[in-house]
C-alpha positions as protocol buffer text, in pm:
chain_id: "A"
residue {
  index: 1
  type: MET
  ca { x: -44 y: -14 z: -18 }
}
residue {
  index: 2
  type: VAL
  ca { x: 281 y: 258 z: 93 }
}
residue {
  index: 3
  type: ILE
  ca { x: 484 y: 115 z: -234 }
}
residue {
  index: 4
  type: ALA
  ca { x: 186 y: 237 z: -469 }
}
residue {
  index: 5
  type: ALA
  ca { x: 110 y: 573 z: -224 }
}
residue {
  index: 6
  type: LEU
  ca { x: 456 y: 648 z: -313 }
}
residue {
  index: 7
  type: VAL
  ca { x: 432 y: 538 z: -684 }
}
residue {
  index: 8
  type: VAL
  ca { x: 122 y: 752 z: -733 }
}
residue {
  index: 9
  type: ALA
  ca { x: 249 y: 1043 z: -568 }
}
residue {
  index: 10
  type: THR
  ca { x: 561 y: 1041 z: -809 }
}
residue {
  index: 11
  type: LEU
  ca { x: 325 y: 1037 z: -1105 }
}
residue {
  index: 12
  type: ILE
  ca { x: 137 y: 1280 z: -1027 }
}
residue {
  index: 13
  type: SER
  ca { x: 399 y: 1521 z: -876 }
}
residue {
  index: 14
  type: THR
  ca { x: 588 y: 1458 z: -1237 }
}
residue {
  index: 15
  type: SER
  ca { x: 303 y: 1456 z: -1455 }
}
residue {
  index: 16
  type: GLY
  ca { x: 205 y: 1830 z: -1321 }
}
residue {
  index: 17
  type: PRO
  ca { x: 508 y: 2009 z: -1555 }
}
residue {
  index: 18
  type: ALA
  ca { x: 409 y: 1826 z: -1863 }
}
residue {
  index: 19
  type: LEU
  ca { x: 9 y: 1972 z: -1873 }
}
residue {
  index: 20
  type: ALA
  ca { x: -7 y: 2266 z: -2067 }
}
residue {
  index: 21
  type: ALA
  ca { x: -314 y: 2484 z: -1915 }
}
residue {
  index: 22
  type: ASP
  ca { x: -254 y: 2619 z: -1582 }
}
residue {
  index: 23
  type: GLY
  ca { x: -576 y: 2502 z: -1489 }
}
residue {
  index: 24
  type: ALA
  ca { x: -501 y: 2145 z: -1531 }
}
residue {
  index: 25
  type: SER
  ca { x: -194 y: 2124 z: -1333 }
}
residue {
  index: 26
  type: VAL
  ca { x: -393 y: 2358 z: -1004 }
}
residue {
  index: 27
  type: ALA
  ca { x: -617 y: 2024 z: -1018 }
}
residue {
  index: 28
  type: THR
  ca { x: -322 y: 1870 z: -1036 }
}
residue {
  index: 29
  type: ALA
  ca { x: -204 y: 1956 z: -729 }
}
residue {
  index: 30
  type: MET
  ca { x: -487 y: 2003 z: -555 }
}
residue {
  index: 31
  type: VAL
  ca { x: -557 y: 1621 z: -620 }
}
residue {
  index: 32
  type: ALA
  ca { x: -228 y: 1571 z: -487 }
}
residue {
  index: 33
  type: ASP
  ca { x: -314 y: 1745 z: -228 }
}
residue {
  index: 34
  type: VAL
  ca { x: -625 y: 1572 z: -88 }
}
residue {
  index: 35
  type: ILE
  ca { x: -562 y: 1208 z: -181 }
}
residue {
  index: 36
  type: ILE
  ca { x: -161 y: 1189 z: -95 }
}
residue {
  index: 37
  type: ALA
  ca { x: -28 y: 1493 z: 116 }
}
residue {
  index: 38
  type: ARG
  ca { x: -347 y: 1534 z: 352 }
}
residue {
  index: 39
  type: PRO
  ca { x: -337 y: 1227 z: 484 }
}
residue {
  index: 40
  type: SER
  ca { x: 29 y: 1132 z: 499 }
}
residue {
  index: 41
  type: GLY
  ca { x: 54 y: 1473 z: 691 }
}
residue {
  index: 42
  type: PHE
  ca { x: -208 y: 1394 z: 947 }
}
residue {
  index: 43
  type: VAL
  ca { x: -40 y: 1071 z: 1028 }
}
residue {
  index: 44
  type: GLY
  ca { x: 259 y: 1265 z: 1067 }
}
residue {
  index: 45
  type: MET
  ca { x: 95 y: 1549 z: 1287 }
}
residue {
  index: 46
  type: ILE
  ca { x: -13 y: 1236 z: 1515 }
}
residue {
  index: 47
  type: LEU
  ca { x: 325 y: 1092 z: 1548 }
}
residue {
  index: 48
  type: GLY
  ca { x: 442 y: 1513 z: 1617 }
}
residue {
  index: 49
  type: ALA
  ca { x: 190 y: 1501 z: 1876 }
}
residue {
  index: 50
  type: ALA
  ca { x: 387 y: 1158 z: 2026 }
}
residue {
  index: 51
  type: ALA
  ca { x: 737 y: 1288 z: 1947 }
}
residue {
  index: 52
  type: PHE
  ca { x: 579 y: 1628 z: 2145 }
}
residue {
  index: 53
  type: ILE
  ca { x: 460 y: 1444 z: 2437 }
}
residue {
  index: 54
  type: VAL
  ca { x: 800 y: 1231 z: 2515 }
}
residue {
  index: 55
  type: ALA
  ca { x: 987 y: 1563 z: 2425 }
}
residue {
  index: 56
  type: LEU
  ca { x: 854 y: 1759 z: 2712 }
}
residue {
  index: 57
  type: PRO
  ca { x: 1023 y: 1702 z: 2992 }
}
residue {
  index: 58
  type: PHE
  ca { x: 1334 y: 1748 z: 2858 }
}
residue {
  index: 59
  type: ALA
  ca { x: 1228 y: 2055 z: 2680 }
}
residue {
  index: 60
  type: LEU
  ca { x: 1057 y: 2134 z: 3011 }
}
residue {
  index: 61
  type: THR
  ca { x: 1408 y: 2116 z: 3221 }
}
residue {
  index: 62
  type: SER
  ca { x: 1620 y: 2330 z: 2936 }
}
residue {
  index: 63
  type: GLY
  ca { x: 1387 y: 2633 z: 2860 }
}
residue {
  index: 64
  type: GLY
  ca { x: 1280 y: 2518 z: 2548 }
}
residue {
  index: 65
  type: VAL
  ca { x: 941 y: 2448 z: 2482 }
}
residue {
  index: 66
  type: GLU
  ca { x: 829 y: 2727 z: 2259 }
}
residue {
  index: 67
  type: PRO
  ca { x: 1020 y: 2610 z: 1949 }
}
residue {
  index: 68
  type: VAL
  ca { x: 903 y: 2217 z: 2060 }
}
residue {
  index: 69
  type: VAL
  ca { x: 568 y: 2303 z: 2047 }
}
residue {
  index: 70
  type: ARG
  ca { x: 634 y: 2529 z: 1755 }
}
residue {
  index: 71
  type: THR
  ca { x: 782 y: 2275 z: 1519 }
}
residue {
  index: 72
  type: LEU
  ca { x: 633 y: 1919 z: 1662 }
}
residue {
  index: 73
  type: VAL
  ca { x: 236 y: 2048 z: 1683 }
}
residue {
  index: 74
  type: VAL
  ca { x: 119 y: 2428 z: 1560 }
}
residue {
  index: 75
  type: GLU
  ca { x: 330 y: 2385 z: 1210 }
}
residue {
  index: 76
  type: PRO
  ca { x: 204 y: 2051 z: 1073 }
}
residue {
  index: 77
  type: PHE
  ca { x: -156 y: 2177 z: 1195 }
}
residue {
  index: 78
  type: ASN
  ca { x: -125 y: 2493 z: 1015 }
}
residue {
  index: 79
  type: SER
  ca { x: -10 y: 2266 z: 727 }
}
residue {
  index: 80
  type: LYS
  ca { x: -288 y: 2084 z: 736 }
}
residue {
  index: 81
  type: PHE
  ca { x: -564 y: 2261 z: 849 }
}
residue {
  index: 82
  type: THR
  ca { x: -509 y: 2623 z: 791 }
}
residue {
  index: 83
  type: ARG
  ca { x: -343 y: 2562 z: 425 }
}
residue {
  index: 84
  type: PRO
  ca { x: -557 y: 2646 z: 79 }
}
residue {
  index: 85
  type: VAL
  ca { x: -594 y: 2343 z: -87 }
}
residue {
  index: 86
  type: GLY
  ca { x: -296 y: 2246 z: -342 }
}
residue {
  index: 87
  type: ASP
  ca { x: -127 y: 2567 z: -208 }
}
residue {
  index: 88
  type: PHE
  ca { x: 264 y: 2347 z: -184 }
}
residue {
  index: 89
  type: SER
  ca { x: 420 y: 2743 z: -147 }
}
residue {
  index: 90
  type: CYS
  ca { x: 508 y: 2692 z: 223 }
}
residue {
  index: 91
  type: TRP
  ca { x: 704 y: 2372 z: 142 }
}
residue {
  index: 92
  type: ASP
  ca { x: 937 y: 2559 z: -91 }
}
């Protein structure tokens, strides 16, 4: 299943520049975002939250909770729920 998803992601990401119309490439980006990027990002967000829970005691002792929570929780959340569909400019 993972290999099939990676193959589809590769095909979608490499076929975008070959399309002549801008509307078609935007539609391709939206489809790739909804089918591949958002679900895999959601899983990554859950794993990041779990990593935050593990890292929290260390971050508290070093006084660096803010960068840890920003990197492991806030940025993945914003990438999944506040970013417009098909807009990958934040990944550049």
